[in-house]
Structures are given as C-alpha cells and as structure tokens.
C-alpha positions as CSV (number, residue, x, y, z in Angstrom):
1,X,0.0,0.0,0.0
2,X,1.3,3.4,-0.9
3,X,1.0,5.5,2.2
4,X,-0.3,9.0,2.8
5,X,-1.9,10.4,6.0
6,X,-2.8,8.0,8.8
7,X,-6.4,9.2,8.8
8,X,-9.1,10.5,6.5
9,X,-12.0,12.8,7.2
10,X,-15.4,12.3,5.6
11,X,-18.0,15.0,5.7
12,X,-17.8,18.5,7.1
13,X,-18.7,18.9,10.8
14,X,-21.4,21.4,11.7
15,X,-20.4,23.3,14.8
16,X,-22.3,21.9,17.8
17,X,-23.3,18.7,16.0
18,X,-22.4,15.0,16.3
19,X,-19.1,13.5,15.0
20,X,-17.7,10.0,14.7
21,X,-14.2,8.7,15.4
22,X,-12.9,5.3,14.2
23,X,-9.4,4.5,15.6
24,X,-9.3,0.9,14.3
25,X,-11.2,1.2,11.0
26,X,-8.3,0.1,8.7
27,X,-6.2,-3.1,8.2
28,X,-3.8,-1.4,5.8
29,X,0.0,-1.7,6.2
30,X,2.3,0.8,4.5
31,X,4.8,-0.6,2.1
32,X,7.8,0.3,4.2
33,X,6.5,-1.6,7.3
34,X,7.1,-5.3,7.5
35,X,5.1,-7.0,10.2
36,X,6.3,-10.5,9.5
37,X,2.9,-12.1,9.8
38,X,0.8,-14.3,7.6
39,X,-1.3,-12.1,5.2
40,X,-4.5,-13.8,6.3
41,X,-4.1,-12.2,9.7
42,X,-4.6,-8.8,8.2
43,X,-8.3,-9.8,7.7
44,X,-8.6,-10.9,11.3
45,X,-9.8,-9.0,14.3
46,X,-6.2,-8.4,15.5
47,X,-5.5,-6.1,12.6
48,X,-8.7,-3.9,12.7
49,X,-12.2,-3.5,14.0
50,X,-14.1,-5.5,11.4
51,X,-17.1,-3.7,10.0
52,X,-16.4,-0.3,11.6
53,X,-15.1,1.5,8.4
54,X,-18.3,0.8,6.5
55,X,-20.5,2.0,9.4
56,X,-18.5,5.2,9.9
57,X,-18.4,5.9,6.2
58,X,-22.2,5.5,5.9
59,X,-22.8,7.6,8.9
60,X,-20.8,10.4,7.3
61,X,-22.2,10.1,3.8
62,X,-25.9,9.1,4.5
63,X,-26.6,10.4,8.0
64,X,-24.7,13.7,8.3
65,X,-22.3,12.5,11.1
66,X,-18.8,13.4,9.8
67,X,-16.1,10.9,10.6
68,X,-12.4,10.9,11.4
69,X,-11.3,7.5,10.2
70,X,-7.9,5.7,10.7
71,X,-6.2,4.5,7.5
72,X,-3.5,2.3,9.0
73,X,-3.8,-1.0,10.9
74,X,-3.6,-1.1,14.7
75,X,-0.8,-3.6,14.2
76,X,1.4,-0.9,12.7
77,X,0.4,1.7,15.4
78,X,-2.5,1.5,17.7
79,X,-4.2,5.0,17.9
80,X,-6.3,3.8,20.8
81,X,-3.3,3.5,23.1
82,X,-1.2,6.2,24.8
83,X,2.3,6.8,23.5
84,X,3.8,5.3,26.7
85,X,1.9,2.0,26.5
86,X,3.7,-1.0,25.1
87,X,0.7,-2.0,23.1
88,X,1.0,1.2,21.0
89,X,3.2,-0.9,18.7
90,X,2.1,-4.4,19.7
91,X,4.6,-7.3,19.7
92,X,1.7,-9.8,20.0
93,X,-2.1,-9.8,19.7
94,X,-4.5,-12.6,20.8
95,X,-1.8,-15.2,20.9
96,X,-0.1,-14.1,17.6
97,X,3.4,-12.9,17.6
98,X,4.1,-9.8,15.5
99,X,7.8,-10.3,14.7
100,X,8.3,-7.1,12.7
101,X,7.3,-5.0,15.7
102,X,9.9,-6.5,18.0
103,X,12.7,-3.9,18.2
104,X,10.9,-1.6,15.8
105,X,11.7,2.1,15.8
106,X,9.0,3.3,18.2
107,X,9.8,7.0,17.8
108,X,9.4,6.7,14.0
109,X,6.1,4.9,14.3
110,X,4.8,7.5,16.8
111,X,6.0,10.4,14.7
112,X,4.7,9.0,11.4
113,X,1.3,7.7,12.5
114,X,0.2,8.3,16.1
115,X,1.0,12.0,16.5
116,X,-0.3,13.1,13.1
117,X,-3.5,11.2,13.7
118,X,-4.2,12.7,17.1
119,X,-3.0,16.2,16.2
120,X,-5.4,16.2,13.3
121,X,-8.2,14.8,15.4
122,X,-7.6,17.5,18.1
123,X,-7.8,20.3,15.5
124,X,-10.9,18.8,13.9
125,X,-12.7,18.5,17.2
126,X,-11.7,22.1,18.3
127,X,-13.2,23.4,15.1
128,X,-16.3,21.2,15.3
129,X,-17.1,21.9,19.0
130,X,-19.3,18.8,18.9
131,X,-22.3,18.2,21.1
132,X,-21.5,14.5,21.1
133,X,-18.6,12.3,19.9
134,X,-19.3,8.7,18.8
135,X,-16.2,6.5,19.0
136,X,-16.9,3.4,17.0
137,X,-15.3,0.0,17.7
138,X,-16.1,-3.7,17.2
139,X,-15.2,-6.8,19.1
140,X,-14.8,-10.5,18.2
141,X,-17.4,-12.9,19.5
142,X,-14.6,-15.0,21.0
143,X,-10.9,-14.5,21.5
144,X,-8.6,-17.2,20.2
145,X,-6.8,-17.2,23.6
146,X,-10.0,-17.7,25.6
147,X,-12.9,-20.1,25.7
148,X,-15.3,-17.4,26.9
149,X,-18.1,-16.4,24.6
150,X,-19.1,-12.8,24.4
151,X,-22.9,-12.6,24.4
152,X,-23.3,-8.8,24.1
153,X,-24.5,-7.5,20.7
154,X,-23.4,-4.0,21.5
155,X,-21.7,-2.3,24.4
156,X,-20.9,1.1,25.8
157,X,-17.5,1.9,27.3
158,X,-16.6,4.9,29.5
159,X,-14.1,6.0,32.1
160,X,-15.2,8.7,34.5
161,X,-17.9,10.4,32.3
162,X,-20.9,8.1,31.7
163,X,-23.4,10.8,31.1
164,X,-24.1,9.9,27.4
165,X,-23.4,6.2,27.9
166,X,-26.3,5.8,30.4
167,X,-28.8,7.1,27.8
168,X,-27.4,4.9,25.1
169,X,-27.4,1.7,27.2
170,X,-31.1,2.3,27.8
171,X,-31.8,3.2,24.2
172,X,-30.1,0.2,22.7
173,X,-31.8,-2.0,25.3
174,X,-35.2,-0.7,24.2
175,X,-34.3,-2.0,20.7
176,X,-34.2,-5.5,22.2
177,X,-30.4,-5.8,22.1
178,X,-28.2,-7.5,24.7
179,X,-26.2,-4.4,25.8
180,X,-22.9,-4.5,27.7
181,X,-22.0,-2.0,30.3
182,X,-18.2,-1.5,30.1
183,X,-17.9,-4.9,28.3
184,X,-16.0,-6.8,26.9
185,X,-13.4,-4.3,28.1
186,X,-13.6,-1.7,30.7
187,X,-13.3,2.0,29.7
188,X,-11.6,2.5,33.0
189,X,-8.6,0.8,31.5
190,X,-9.1,1.1,27.7
191,X,-10.3,4.6,26.8
192,X,-7.2,6.4,25.5
193,X,-8.7,8.4,22.7
194,X,-11.8,9.5,24.5
195,X,-9.8,10.2,27.7
196,X,-7.6,12.6,25.6
197,X,-10.1,14.2,23.3
198,X,-13.4,14.0,25.2
199,X,-13.1,13.6,28.9
200,X,-10.1,16.0,29.2
201,X,-12.3,18.7,27.5
202,X,-15.6,17.9,29.1
203,X,-17.1,16.7,25.8
204,X,-19.8,14.1,26.1
205,X,-19.1,10.9,24.1
206,X,-20.3,7.4,23.3
207,X,-17.7,4.7,22.9
208,X,-19.7,2.0,21.1
209,X,-18.5,-1.6,20.6
210,X,-20.5,-3.7,18.2
211,X,-20.0,-7.5,17.9
212,X,-18.3,-8.3,14.6
213,X,-20.5,-11.1,13.5
214,X,-23.4,-8.7,13.3
215,X,-21.7,-6.2,10.9
216,X,-19.8,-8.3,8.4
217,X,-21.9,-7.3,5.3
218,X,-22.8,-4.0,3.7
219,X,-26.5,-4.5,4.6
220,X,-25.7,-5.2,8.2
221,X,-23.4,-2.1,8.3
222,X,-26.1,0.0,6.8
223,X,-28.6,-1.2,9.5
224,X,-26.1,-0.4,12.3
225,X,-25.2,2.9,10.8
226,X,-28.8,3.9,11.0
227,X,-29.3,2.5,14.5
228,X,-26.1,4.2,15.9
229,X,-27.2,7.5,14.3
230,X,-30.6,7.2,15.9
231,X,-29.3,6.4,19.3
232,X,-26.7,9.2,19.1
233,X,-29.3,11.7,18.1
234,X,-31.7,10.6,20.8
235,X,-28.8,10.6,23.3
236,X,-27.9,14.2,22.4
237,X,-31.6,15.2,22.7
238,X,-31.9,13.6,26.1
239,X,-28.8,15.4,27.3
240,X,-30.1,18.7,26.1
241,X,-33.3,18.1,28.0
242,X,-31.2,17.6,31.1
C-alpha cells in the first residue's frame, strides 16, 4: 500500500453537531512496514475492528455525522493507546506474535502515525465543538486465547464520564439488544482516545462496541449505521433536555 496520511476525514462537521471517530477502521499496512505475519491475519480482528469502516463511512455520507477514520492497521500503530503504552506498537495480539514489531523504531512509528492522527483529530474537534462524539469499535465474539463467549451484541465503554453512555445503554436496550456496560473491556482501562479528546475537554461521548458477526456485510453495516445514528441523536436530545 502506498502511504499518505494515517487518517481521512469524511464530511464537514457542523459546529455543535455529532461527529464520529474510528481509531481501528483500517487493516492497511504501509509498504515500508514489514510486520512478519501471515497475510491472512490482516483480515482478522487483531488487525482492525471489522465492520467499523463501513459504518463510519455510511454515517458520514448518509446520516450527516462526519467521521475521522484511521487509515492504518492497529498492528502498525494503535491509535487507541497512549504513547507510553507498550501496546501502541504491539509485539503480540490474541496469541499471535508480530515479529516485525519487536525492536521496531518506536519513535518513528509515533512520529509517522500516532502523533499526526491525534493532532489532526484535536484540530478537527476544536473546530467542530461537537455536542457529542461517537467513538466506534467492534469486538470479536470470541478471542482465540479464551474459551469465553461474548454474548453482548453492542456495548458502551466509558471511564469517568458516563453521562451519554447511560442514555445509550437504555436506548439500545429498548431495541431488544443484549447491551454490555463496560464490556467486553472496561473503559476504566481502555479509553485512551476519549480520555484525551473527550473527557479531558468535558465533551460528552459514546464509545460504542459492536459484535463483529453482526456487521460483516454491507447490509448489516447500513442497518447499524442507521441504528447508531438514531441512538446518538436521541442521546444528544436527552442530554439537552437535562
């Protein structure tokens, strides 16, 4: 893959509106990065959040929720980790060794991918002054390194600020979905992007995790784009109402 920016932005934010962020939307690896893994692994959940790019793209183009979308795999540089976390350039993921990341030039990866991604996101959000940020992720129904099944169809993650999440948990539940509350991960530990760009600025947000077997096709992604948009709009409305 010829490499440009580590992100792309779809749609123009309307000040005070809703925006979407997708840290793990891509499984692309730049030509000058050699991960040393089987090519098939780039289609697996360790390389990206399966289904998220299609949802974010559709939200931006069809539902007027502009999106900041990653264009490089989390195996190259994980934008949803702090710079000082070892997993920002992972040496393994769900039992798979990533040989090309062992001894990799960390500073170069951060300077090439992580910092430009977050600096652009910060500028974009400052200009947008959003009423609500939707951070989109997806999760595998079952890790290779665990026998535990993950029954939730959708989940909300948060750290200290659960104002928006509380509304969304209720709204997704009213749709008849099995909704996780800080599952299958806790936002108390895994919330780097929203900690930095939302909680640190007092911006309400929804970190939404969707189970990957529900969003594998374009039709499923279209359905979830509409559902997430509806829940986000109703959450914003509820928060305005106090």
